[in-house]
C-alpha positions as CSV (number, residue, x, y, z in Angstrom):
1,M,0.0,0.0,0.0
2,S,1.2,3.5,-0.6
3,D,2.5,5.7,2.2
4,T,0.8,9.1,2.3
5,T,1.2,9.8,6.0
6,Q,4.1,12.2,5.5
7,Q,2.9,13.7,2.2
8,P,1.5,17.3,2.2
9,A,-1.7,17.9,0.3
10,R,-1.1,18.7,-3.4
11,T,-3.0,22.0,-4.0
12,A,-3.0,24.8,-6.5
13,S,-4.8,28.0,-7.3
14,I,-5.1,29.4,-10.8
15,E,-6.4,32.7,-12.1
16,R,-6.7,32.9,-15.9
17,K,-8.3,35.9,-17.6
18,T,-8.5,36.6,-21.3
19,N,-10.8,38.6,-23.5
20,E,-13.2,35.7,-23.7
21,T,-13.1,34.2,-20.2
22,D,-12.4,35.0,-16.6
23,I,-11.5,31.8,-14.6
24,S,-10.5,31.0,-11.1
25,I,-9.7,27.5,-9.9
26,K,-8.7,26.0,-6.6
27,V,-7.9,22.3,-6.5
28,N,-6.7,19.8,-3.9
29,L,-5.7,16.4,-5.4
30,D,-5.7,14.7,-2.0
31,S,-9.1,15.5,-0.4
32,K,-10.2,11.9,-0.3
33,M,-13.3,11.8,2.0
34,D,-13.3,15.5,2.8
35,Q,-14.2,16.8,-0.6
36,Q,-15.7,20.2,-1.4
37,I,-16.8,20.7,-5.0
38,D,-18.2,24.0,-6.3
39,I,-18.4,24.4,-10.0
40,A,-20.0,27.2,-12.1
41,T,-19.1,27.6,-15.7
42,G,-22.4,28.8,-17.0
43,I,-22.8,25.5,-18.9
44,G,-24.8,22.9,-16.9
45,F,-23.5,19.8,-18.6
46,L,-19.9,20.9,-18.4
47,D,-20.3,21.5,-14.7
48,H,-21.7,18.0,-14.4
49,M,-18.7,16.5,-16.2
50,Y,-16.2,18.5,-14.1
51,H,-18.1,17.5,-10.9
52,A,-17.8,13.8,-12.0
53,L,-14.0,14.2,-12.6
54,A,-13.4,15.8,-9.2
55,K,-15.7,13.5,-7.3
56,H,-14.2,10.2,-8.6
57,G,-10.7,11.6,-8.7
58,G,-10.8,12.4,-5.0
59,W,-10.3,16.1,-5.5
60,S,-11.7,19.2,-3.9
61,L,-12.4,21.6,-6.7
62,T,-13.7,25.1,-6.9
63,L,-14.0,26.3,-10.5
64,K,-15.7,29.6,-11.5
65,C,-15.9,30.9,-15.0
66,T,-17.5,34.0,-16.6
67,G,-17.3,33.5,-20.3
68,D,-18.7,34.9,-23.6
69,L,-21.6,32.5,-23.8
70,H,-23.5,35.0,-25.8
71,I,-21.2,33.9,-28.7
72,D,-21.1,30.2,-28.0
73,D,-19.7,27.6,-25.7
74,H,-16.3,27.1,-27.3
75,H,-14.2,29.6,-25.2
76,T,-15.7,28.6,-21.9
77,A,-15.3,24.9,-22.5
78,E,-11.8,25.1,-23.9
79,D,-10.4,27.7,-21.5
80,T,-11.7,26.0,-18.3
81,A,-10.1,22.7,-19.5
82,I,-6.8,24.5,-20.1
83,A,-7.0,26.2,-16.7
84,L,-7.9,23.0,-14.9
85,G,-5.0,21.2,-16.6
86,M,-2.6,24.0,-15.5
87,A,-3.9,23.7,-12.0
88,F,-3.5,19.9,-12.0
89,K,0.1,20.2,-13.2
90,Q,0.9,22.9,-10.6
91,A,-0.7,20.9,-7.8
92,L,1.1,17.7,-8.8
93,G,4.5,19.4,-9.0
94,T,7.5,17.3,-9.8
95,P,6.1,13.8,-10.4
96,K,8.2,11.9,-7.9
97,G,7.0,9.0,-5.9
98,I,3.8,8.4,-7.8
99,K,2.6,5.4,-9.8
100,R,2.6,7.5,-13.0
101,F,0.4,5.1,-14.9
102,G,-3.3,4.6,-14.4
103,H,-6.2,2.9,-16.2
104,A,-9.9,2.4,-15.5
105,Y,-13.1,1.1,-17.0
106,C,-16.2,2.8,-15.8
107,P,-19.8,2.0,-16.8
108,L,-22.9,4.1,-16.7
109,D,-25.9,1.9,-17.4
110,E,-25.4,0.6,-21.0
111,A,-22.3,2.8,-21.6
112,L,-18.8,1.6,-20.9
113,S,-15.6,3.7,-21.2
114,R,-11.9,3.1,-20.8
115,A,-9.3,5.7,-19.8
116,V,-5.5,5.2,-19.7
117,V,-3.2,7.9,-18.3
118,D,0.5,8.4,-18.2
119,I,1.8,11.3,-16.0
120,S,4.8,11.6,-18.3
121,G,5.3,15.3,-19.1
122,R,4.5,14.3,-22.7
123,P,1.2,16.0,-23.7
124,Y,-0.8,13.8,-26.0
125,A,-4.5,12.9,-26.2
126,S,-6.4,10.3,-28.2
127,I,-10.1,10.7,-27.6
128,D,-12.9,8.6,-29.2
129,L,-16.3,9.2,-27.6
130,G,-18.4,8.4,-30.6
131,L,-21.0,11.0,-29.8
132,K,-23.9,11.5,-32.2
133,R,-26.0,14.3,-30.8
134,E,-25.3,17.9,-31.7
135,K,-25.6,19.0,-28.0
136,I,-26.2,17.7,-24.5
137,G,-27.9,20.5,-22.7
138,D,-26.0,23.7,-23.6
139,L,-22.7,21.9,-24.4
140,S,-21.9,21.1,-28.0
141,C,-20.9,17.5,-28.3
142,E,-17.9,18.5,-30.4
143,M,-16.5,20.3,-27.4
144,I,-16.6,17.3,-25.1
145,P,-13.6,15.5,-26.6
146,H,-11.9,18.9,-27.0
147,V,-12.2,19.5,-23.3
148,L,-10.4,16.3,-22.6
149,F,-7.7,17.1,-25.2
150,S,-7.2,20.6,-23.8
151,F,-6.9,19.3,-20.3
152,A,-4.3,16.7,-21.2
153,T,-2.3,19.2,-23.2
154,A,-2.2,21.8,-20.4
155,A,-1.6,19.1,-17.7
156,G,1.3,17.6,-19.7
157,I,-0.1,14.1,-19.6
158,T,-0.6,11.3,-22.1
159,L,-4.3,10.4,-22.2
160,H,-6.3,7.8,-24.1
161,V,-10.1,7.8,-23.6
162,D,-12.4,5.5,-25.5
163,V,-16.1,4.8,-25.1
164,L,-16.4,1.1,-25.9
165,K,-20.2,1.0,-26.1
166,G,-23.3,2.9,-25.2
167,D,-26.5,4.2,-26.8
168,N,-27.0,7.4,-24.8
169,D,-24.6,10.3,-25.4
170,H,-25.0,11.6,-21.9
171,H,-24.1,8.2,-20.5
172,R,-21.2,7.8,-22.9
173,S,-19.7,11.2,-21.9
174,E,-20.2,10.8,-18.2
175,S,-18.7,7.3,-18.1
176,A,-15.7,8.7,-20.0
177,F,-15.1,11.4,-17.4
178,K,-15.5,8.9,-14.6
179,A,-13.0,6.6,-16.2
180,L,-10.6,9.4,-16.5
181,A,-11.1,10.4,-12.9
182,V,-10.4,6.9,-11.6
183,A,-7.4,6.5,-13.9
184,I,-5.8,9.8,-12.8
185,R,-6.5,9.0,-9.1
186,Q,-4.6,5.8,-9.6
187,A,-1.7,7.4,-11.5
188,V,-1.0,10.1,-8.9
189,E,-1.2,7.8,-5.9
190,H,1.9,7.9,-3.8
191,T,4.2,4.9,-3.8
192,G,6.1,5.6,-0.7
193,T,9.3,6.4,-2.6
194,N,10.8,9.6,-3.9
195,D,12.1,8.5,-7.3
196,V,11.0,9.6,-10.7
197,P,8.9,6.7,-12.2
198,S,10.9,6.5,-15.4
199,T,13.7,4.5,-16.8
200,K,15.1,7.8,-18.1
201,G,14.7,9.7,-14.8
202,T,15.2,13.3,-15.7
203,S,18.5,12.8,-17.5
204,M,19.4,11.8,-21.0
205,K,22.5,9.6,-21.6
206,L,24.8,10.7,-24.4
207,K,24.8,7.2,-26.0
208,A,21.1,7.7,-26.7
209,L,22.1,10.4,-29.2
210,K,24.0,7.7,-31.2
211,V,26.9,10.0,-31.9
212,R,30.4,9.8,-30.4
213,P,31.0,12.2,-27.5
214,K,33.8,14.0,-29.4
215,K,31.4,14.7,-32.2
216,L,28.9,16.2,-29.8
217,L,31.1,19.1,-29.0
218,E,31.9,19.6,-32.6
219,A,28.3,19.4,-33.6
220,S,26.5,21.6,-31.2
221,P,27.6,24.4,-28.8
222,C,24.4,23.6,-26.8
223,I,25.5,20.3,-25.4
224,G,27.2,21.9,-22.4
225,E,24.0,23.9,-21.6
226,M,21.9,20.7,-22.0
227,G,24.2,18.8,-19.7
228,A,24.0,21.5,-17.0
229,M,20.2,21.6,-17.2
230,L,19.8,17.8,-17.1
231,E,22.2,17.6,-14.1
232,C,20.2,20.2,-12.3
233,W,16.9,18.4,-13.1
234,S,18.3,15.1,-12.0
235,R,19.6,16.6,-8.7
236,S,16.7,18.9,-7.8
237,G,13.7,18.1,-10.0
238,V,12.3,19.6,-13.1
239,D,10.3,22.2,-11.3
240,D,13.0,23.4,-9.0
241,P,13.4,27.2,-9.5
242,R,17.2,26.8,-9.1
243,C,17.2,25.1,-12.5
244,A,15.6,28.1,-14.3
245,Q,18.9,29.7,-15.2
246,T,20.2,26.5,-16.8
247,A,17.0,26.1,-18.8
248,K,17.2,29.7,-19.9
249,A,20.8,29.2,-21.0
250,L,19.8,26.2,-23.1
251,A,16.9,28.1,-24.7
252,T,19.2,31.0,-25.6
253,C,21.8,28.6,-27.1
254,M,19.1,26.8,-29.1
255,S,18.0,30.1,-30.7
256,K,21.5,30.6,-32.2
257,P,22.4,29.3,-35.7
258,V,24.4,26.1,-35.7
259,K,26.6,24.6,-38.4
260,K,24.7,21.7,-39.9
261,S,25.9,18.1,-39.8
262,K,24.4,14.7,-39.3
263,A,25.4,14.8,-35.7
264,T,24.0,18.3,-35.3
265,N,20.6,17.2,-36.7
266,T,20.4,14.3,-34.3
267,I,21.3,16.5,-31.3
268,N,18.9,19.3,-32.3
269,Y,16.1,16.8,-32.5
270,H,16.6,15.9,-28.9
271,L,17.1,19.5,-27.9
272,A,13.9,20.5,-29.6
273,R,12.1,17.8,-27.6
274,L,13.6,19.2,-24.4
275,G,12.8,22.7,-25.4
276,K,9.1,21.9,-25.2
277,Q,9.5,21.5,-21.5
278,L,11.3,24.9,-21.0
C-alpha cells in the first residue's frame, strides 16, 4: 500500500483571464473523503462533467468561470479545461514518488468507457467518444472530446479515452469522465518512494544520441548547456526554480544558428524535444 502519512496535500490555485473568459480555480488532489466541490461555468452539462471528474478523482475543486456564452460555448469549455490542466500540473509538482500510470473502466448503465493515463510530461491525447447528438444540454458534443484534449495538453499528460459501447450520449460522456477520474486517481497515488517513475529519470544519456562524445562538442555548442540543465533536473527536480537559469541558457543557445551536420541534426532533434519543457 502507498504511504501518504508524510505527504502534504497537493494543491494549486489558478487565475486565468482573457478577452473571452475569466476563470478562477482551486484544486486539492488529496481531499479523499473531505471533498468540497463547487463548479459554475455557466454550462450545466460541463459543470456536471467536471463534478464527476473531481468526485471520482478524489479532489476538492472550486471552478468559477464567466465566459462569452452570448457567442457560443467554445471559449468557456476550452479555457476552463486549459486552466484545470494547468492547476492539476501545478498541484502535482515534480512527479516523484507516484505510480505514474493509471487505467480504468467505468460504466454508466449501458455505456462503458476506458481511460489510460501516463503522467509523463509528454502531452498527448487520443479521444474517441463516438457522440452522435449535436448538443447535450447547452454543451456542444464536439466540445466534449476537445475539453479532454485541452486538459491533457495543459496538464502535460498522455491520455487515451475510448467509449467502448453505449446508446445514450449523456451516459457515454459521463462514463468517459468517470473513467478518466479513476485512472488519474490511480496514476497520482503515492508509492512511498521519492524517485521519478521513469527508466530515463530526468536525465538523458549521451549514448542515446547515437553519436560519439567528441562529435557532440563539434556538432552543437548547446551540449554543455543541455548537460548542465539535465544535471540540475536530476539533482533537484524539473520544477526546482534553481534550474531556471540552466534552462534559460539552453533556450538561448538553441536560438542561435548552428553549423549543420548529421550529428547536429540528431542532437537538435533531442534539444527540440527538451525545449518543449522549458
